[in-house]
KOLFI-559268 format. One record per residue (C-alpha): x, y, z; residue in three letters. Coordinates in pm, 1 decimal. Each point is the difference from the previous one (the first is absolute). Layout:
# residues N
+----------+----------+----------+------+
:        x :        y :        z : type :
+----------+----------+----------+------+
:        X :        Y :        Z :  ALA :
...
+----------+----------+----------+------+
END
This chain:
# residues 234
+----------+----------+----------+------+
:        x :        y :        z : type :
+----------+----------+----------+------+
:  -2055.6 :    318.5 :   -380.2 :  MET :
:   -141.2 :    201.9 :    294.1 :  SER :
:     37.5 :    378.2 :     40.0 :  THR :
:    234.6 :    -65.8 :    296.7 :  HIS :
:    220.8 :   -226.9 :   -216.2 :  GLN :
:      1.0 :    247.4 :   -302.8 :  THR :
:    123.9 :    269.8 :    236.0 :  SER :
:    294.8 :   -199.8 :    105.1 :  PHE :
:    107.3 :    -57.7 :   -365.1 :  PHE :
:    -53.9 :    371.5 :    -74.9 :  GLU :
:    231.3 :     80.0 :    297.0 :  HIS :
:    270.1 :   -220.8 :   -144.6 :  LEU :
:    -38.9 :    106.3 :   -362.8 :  ARG :
:    335.9 :    139.1 :   -135.5 :  GLY :
:    163.3 :    -18.2 :    335.3 :  ARG :
:    271.6 :   -187.8 :    195.4 :  LEU :
:    -43.4 :   -287.1 :    242.2 :  ILE :
:    312.7 :    -39.5 :    212.8 :  VAL :
:     90.0 :   -343.7 :    123.2 :  SER :
:    138.7 :     -2.1 :    357.9 :  CYS :
:    144.4 :   -349.2 :     57.6 :  GLN :
:    321.8 :   -137.4 :    145.7 :  ALA :
:    133.1 :   -353.5 :    -28.4 :  ARG :
:    200.1 :   -202.7 :    251.7 :  GLU :
:    343.8 :    152.1 :     38.6 :  GLY :
:   -114.7 :    357.9 :    -59.3 :  ASN :
:     55.7 :    222.2 :    298.5 :  PRO :
:   -325.6 :    176.5 :    -73.4 :  LEU :
:   -216.3 :   -318.3 :     39.9 :  ARG :
:   -278.8 :     44.6 :    241.0 :  GLY :
:   -317.8 :    197.9 :     55.3 :  PRO :
:    157.1 :    308.1 :    164.6 :  GLU :
:    237.1 :     59.3 :   -295.2 :  ALA :
:   -271.0 :    -69.1 :   -262.8 :  MET :
:   -242.6 :    233.6 :    168.5 :  ALA :
:    262.7 :    279.8 :    -13.8 :  LEU :
:     79.1 :    -87.3 :   -353.2 :  MET :
:   -360.9 :     19.5 :    -94.2 :  ALA :
:    -39.3 :    341.9 :    171.8 :  ARG :
:    286.7 :    127.4 :   -204.9 :  ALA :
:   -158.4 :   -132.4 :   -317.0 :  ALA :
:   -321.2 :    168.7 :     88.4 :  GLU :
:    160.7 :    327.1 :     60.8 :  PHE :
:    168.9 :    -33.7 :   -342.6 :  GLY :
:   -339.4 :    -46.1 :   -175.4 :  GLY :
:    -64.1 :   -378.3 :    -14.1 :  ALA :
:   -355.9 :    -98.0 :    -69.9 :  ALA :
:     17.8 :   -332.7 :    186.0 :  ALA :
:    240.3 :   -225.0 :    178.3 :  ILE :
:     60.2 :   -367.2 :    -88.8 :  ARG :
:     93.2 :   -181.9 :    311.6 :  VAL :
:     66.4 :   -360.9 :    104.6 :  ASN :
:   -160.3 :   -185.2 :    280.5 :  GLY :
:   -261.4 :     65.2 :    269.6 :  PRO :
:    243.1 :    153.8 :    246.1 :  THR :
:    165.3 :    246.3 :   -241.8 :  ASP :
:   -339.1 :     84.1 :   -154.2 :  THR :
:   -153.9 :     89.8 :    334.0 :  ARG :
:    304.7 :    222.1 :     77.2 :  ALA :
:    -19.4 :    182.9 :   -323.2 :  VAL :
:   -375.0 :     47.5 :     17.8 :  MET :
:     49.3 :    162.8 :    340.6 :  GLN :
:    289.2 :    220.6 :   -113.5 :  ALA :
:   -149.3 :    131.4 :   -318.1 :  THR :
:   -327.3 :    102.6 :   -159.9 :  SER :
:     76.4 :   -168.8 :   -322.7 :  LEU :
:   -186.1 :   -317.4 :   -116.0 :  PRO :
:    194.8 :   -321.0 :     30.0 :  CYS :
:     46.5 :   -264.5 :   -272.6 :  LEU :
:     87.7 :   -281.4 :    241.1 :  ALA :
:    140.1 :   -330.3 :    -90.5 :  LEU :
:    129.7 :   -293.2 :    207.1 :  TYR :
:    312.1 :   -179.7 :   -111.8 :  LYS :
:     -9.2 :   -358.9 :    120.2 :  VAL :
:    209.3 :   -298.7 :   -131.8 :  ASP :
:   -154.9 :   -347.0 :    -47.6 :  TYR :
:    190.5 :   -315.4 :    -92.2 :  GLU :
:   -234.3 :   -114.8 :   -260.8 :  ASP :
:    -39.0 :    324.1 :   -195.8 :  SER :
:    205.7 :    287.6 :   -136.7 :  ASP :
:   -279.4 :    246.2 :     58.2 :  VAL :
:     83.7 :    222.8 :    295.5 :  ARG :
:   -190.1 :    325.9 :    -20.5 :  ILE :
:   -320.0 :    -55.5 :    217.0 :  THR :
:     -8.3 :   -368.4 :   -120.8 :  PRO :
:   -276.1 :   -152.9 :    204.5 :  THR :
:   -356.9 :     79.8 :    123.4 :  LEU :
:    137.2 :    -10.8 :    351.5 :  ARG :
:    262.1 :    260.3 :    -80.8 :  ASP :
:   -253.1 :    215.0 :   -173.9 :  THR :
:   -232.6 :     -2.1 :    294.4 :  ARG :
:    284.0 :     80.3 :    242.7 :  GLU :
:     86.4 :    295.1 :   -217.9 :  LEU :
:   -352.1 :    115.9 :     -4.8 :  LEU :
:    -10.8 :     35.0 :    367.8 :  THR :
:    208.5 :    325.1 :    -39.1 :  THR :
:   -285.9 :    168.9 :   -178.3 :  GLY :
:    225.2 :     72.9 :   -295.7 :  ALA :
:   -223.0 :    126.2 :   -295.3 :  PRO :
:    206.6 :   -177.6 :   -261.2 :  MET :
:    163.9 :   -342.8 :    -12.2 :  ILE :
:    265.8 :   -111.6 :   -229.6 :  ALA :
:     39.7 :   -377.1 :    -82.7 :  LEU :
:    171.0 :   -214.4 :   -249.7 :  ASP :
:   -235.5 :    -36.1 :   -307.0 :  ALA :
:    223.9 :   -214.4 :   -217.3 :  THR :
:   -128.1 :   -332.5 :   -118.9 :  ASN :
:    248.4 :   -191.0 :    206.1 :  ARG :
:   -113.2 :   -262.3 :    247.4 :  ARG :
:    -84.9 :    163.0 :    335.9 :  ARG :
:     86.8 :   -170.3 :    329.0 :  PRO :
:   -219.2 :   -299.8 :     72.5 :  GLY :
:   -161.7 :     35.7 :   -338.2 :  GLY :
:   -203.7 :    291.4 :    121.1 :  GLU :
:   -190.2 :    230.6 :   -236.9 :  SER :
:     59.4 :    364.5 :    -76.7 :  LEU :
:   -378.0 :     35.8 :    -15.2 :  VAL :
:    -46.8 :    -68.6 :    371.6 :  ASP :
:    250.9 :    265.9 :    107.6 :  SER :
:   -138.7 :    258.4 :   -225.9 :  VAL :
:   -355.5 :    -82.6 :    126.0 :  ALA :
:    121.7 :     47.6 :    366.8 :  ALA :
:    154.3 :    332.5 :    -95.5 :  ILE :
:   -322.7 :    116.1 :   -154.7 :  HIS :
:   -206.3 :   -124.8 :    295.6 :  ALA :
:    208.4 :    223.0 :    230.2 :  ALA :
:    -78.9 :    295.6 :   -241.8 :  GLY :
:    362.6 :     26.5 :   -121.0 :  ALA :
:    152.2 :      0.3 :   -346.5 :  LEU :
:    206.6 :   -283.6 :   -151.8 :  ALA :
:    317.0 :     94.4 :   -179.4 :  PHE :
:    122.7 :   -298.9 :   -204.0 :  GLY :
:    385.4 :    -10.0 :    -37.6 :  ASP :
:     66.5 :   -167.0 :   -337.2 :  CYS :
:    312.3 :   -112.9 :   -188.2 :  ALA :
:   -102.8 :    -43.2 :   -365.0 :  ARG :
:   -297.2 :     46.6 :   -235.7 :  PRO :
:   -117.4 :   -361.9 :     66.0 :  ASP :
:    -85.7 :    111.3 :    350.8 :  ASP :
:   -266.0 :    254.4 :    -93.3 :  LEU :
:   -283.1 :   -237.4 :    -89.6 :  GLU :
:     18.5 :   -172.7 :    346.1 :  GLY :
:     40.1 :    325.9 :    190.4 :  ALA :
:   -314.9 :    136.4 :   -161.7 :  LEU :
:   -189.6 :   -313.2 :     40.2 :  ALA :
:     85.1 :      0.7 :    378.0 :  ALA :
:   -139.1 :    350.1 :     21.0 :  GLY :
:    314.6 :    210.8 :     47.5 :  CYS :
:    -72.1 :    377.9 :     -3.5 :  ASP :
:    333.3 :     99.6 :   -138.3 :  ALA :
:    296.7 :   -190.2 :   -147.4 :  VAL :
:    375.5 :     82.0 :     12.6 :  GLY :
:    325.2 :    -99.6 :   -156.1 :  THR :
:    163.6 :    -56.7 :    345.7 :  THR :
:    124.2 :   -345.6 :    -64.9 :  LEU :
:    124.6 :     46.7 :   -359.6 :  ALA :
:    349.3 :   -125.2 :      5.6 :  GLY :
:    -31.4 :   -158.1 :    341.6 :  TYR :
:   -145.9 :   -339.9 :    -67.8 :  THR :
:    169.7 :   -315.0 :   -143.6 :  ALA :
:   -184.8 :     53.9 :   -332.6 :  GLU :
:     95.8 :    370.3 :    -26.8 :  THR :
:    330.1 :     27.2 :    172.0 :  ALA :
:    214.2 :    272.7 :   -151.6 :  SER :
:    303.8 :    203.3 :     55.9 :  ASP :
:   -167.9 :    311.8 :   -143.1 :  LEU :
:    120.8 :    302.9 :    188.9 :  PRO :
:   -314.0 :    193.9 :    -84.0 :  GLU :
:   -389.9 :    -55.2 :     39.7 :  PRO :
:   -159.4 :   -247.6 :   -239.6 :  ASP :
:   -156.2 :    254.3 :   -224.0 :  PHE :
:   -115.0 :   -255.8 :   -266.9 :  ALA :
:   -195.8 :   -192.7 :    251.4 :  THR :
:   -149.1 :    334.1 :    146.5 :  LEU :
:   -101.1 :    100.6 :   -353.5 :  ALA :
:   -175.1 :   -321.5 :    -57.6 :  TRP :
:   -193.9 :     25.8 :    324.5 :  PHE :
:   -121.8 :    353.2 :    -60.5 :  THR :
:   -108.2 :    -94.3 :   -341.8 :  ALA :
:   -198.5 :   -300.3 :    109.3 :  HIS :
:   -104.9 :     48.6 :    360.4 :  SER :
:   -360.5 :    135.4 :     67.8 :  PRO :
:    113.3 :     77.8 :    357.5 :  VAL :
:    259.5 :    253.4 :    116.5 :  PRO :
:    368.0 :   -103.2 :    -58.2 :  VAL :
:    270.9 :     97.5 :    252.8 :  TYR :
:    367.3 :    -22.2 :   -104.1 :  ALA :
:    257.4 :   -129.1 :    244.9 :  GLU :
:    347.2 :   -150.6 :     -7.3 :  GLY :
:    341.2 :    139.3 :    -55.3 :  ARG :
:    -98.9 :    372.3 :    -21.3 :  PHE :
:    316.4 :    209.0 :     68.0 :  TRP :
:    -42.1 :    321.9 :   -190.3 :  HIS :
:   -280.0 :    264.6 :    -49.1 :  PRO :
:     21.5 :    -51.0 :   -381.6 :  GLU :
:   -100.4 :   -360.5 :     55.6 :  GLN :
:   -307.8 :    110.2 :    206.8 :  ILE :
:    -98.7 :    239.6 :   -271.0 :  ALA :
:     36.5 :   -265.4 :   -262.8 :  ARG :
:   -226.8 :   -226.3 :    198.1 :  ALA :
:   -268.6 :    255.8 :     12.2 :  PHE :
:     36.7 :     64.8 :   -373.8 :  ASP :
:    -55.0 :   -371.0 :    -62.5 :  LEU :
:   -332.6 :     23.8 :    197.0 :  GLY :
:     87.7 :    -97.3 :    359.8 :  ALA :
:   -268.4 :    110.8 :    233.9 :  HIS :
:    262.8 :     43.0 :    283.0 :  CYS :
:    356.0 :    -96.6 :     67.9 :  VAL :
:    147.1 :   -166.4 :    305.8 :  CYS :
:    371.2 :     66.8 :     85.7 :  VAL :
:    162.5 :   -164.5 :    297.1 :  GLY :
:    378.3 :    -57.8 :      5.8 :  THR :
:    107.3 :    321.7 :   -173.2 :  ALA :
:   -176.9 :    203.1 :    264.2 :  ILE :
:    -13.0 :   -212.1 :    314.9 :  THR :
:    308.7 :   -215.3 :     11.3 :  ASN :
:    312.5 :    199.6 :     71.9 :  PRO :
:    211.1 :   -315.0 :     22.1 :  MET :
:    -83.5 :   -103.7 :   -366.2 :  GLU :
:      2.8 :    362.8 :   -122.6 :  ILE :
:    362.2 :     25.1 :    131.9 :  THR :
:     99.2 :   -315.7 :   -179.8 :  ARG :
:   -162.0 :    112.5 :   -319.9 :  TYR :
:    168.3 :    345.6 :      6.7 :  MET :
:    344.6 :   -168.3 :     61.8 :  ILE :
:    -45.5 :   -259.1 :   -277.4 :  SER :
:   -128.0 :    241.7 :   -249.4 :  GLN :
:    272.8 :    254.2 :     61.9 :  SER :
:    265.1 :   -266.0 :    -24.1 :  GLN :
:   -133.4 :   -112.6 :   -340.5 :  LYS :
:     -4.1 :    348.9 :   -121.0 :  LEU :
:    357.9 :     65.8 :    105.6 :  ARG :
:    110.2 :   -328.6 :   -169.0 :  ALA :
:   -136.1 :    112.3 :   -335.2 :  GLN :
+----------+----------+----------+------+
END
């Protein structure tokens, strides 16, 4: 790993990445809102911003001084992989100049039978770092073989093989990754409370990525209402 790449990971060590994304139907969807959300996260002390798509990535990079962990969610009919799934998607994302690219690193079939290796090679050729979003321990070998610079638990609980109603992060999968991965491990998925973030670091996470609980007021409102109703019903 180069000195430049090492400095990126040192910058992220023990810190929070904030995911600024909004799906269809969310009033905050769009580059302007995401840029403002990213600025707020920067002022709050975030170490980096995870952001979806070239347009939002460019807006966030212009609005903040934080490094972006960019991804590109694209749906294909022949595959369930949708986080930066193809080489073409990867190359389009790289035109933003983002220093870190997140992509699905599960061992599922990619669109058109493409290879994870080719996308990671393109990321490295552009001088960026490849962050492999994984779902289960079986994904680690392929992610490392492809050359991923870091691996995360982003997809644990969100694939057909790992689908779960767990209301909290998959700490068991995180613990396995931190025990077996020779590259930094980032924790992501269903983080709602500071105690959960602290536990992730105690388990060996290099950094933690939090999205909905910080940047999605619509879901935060639903969560607060549902949890308060459950407590009152007890």
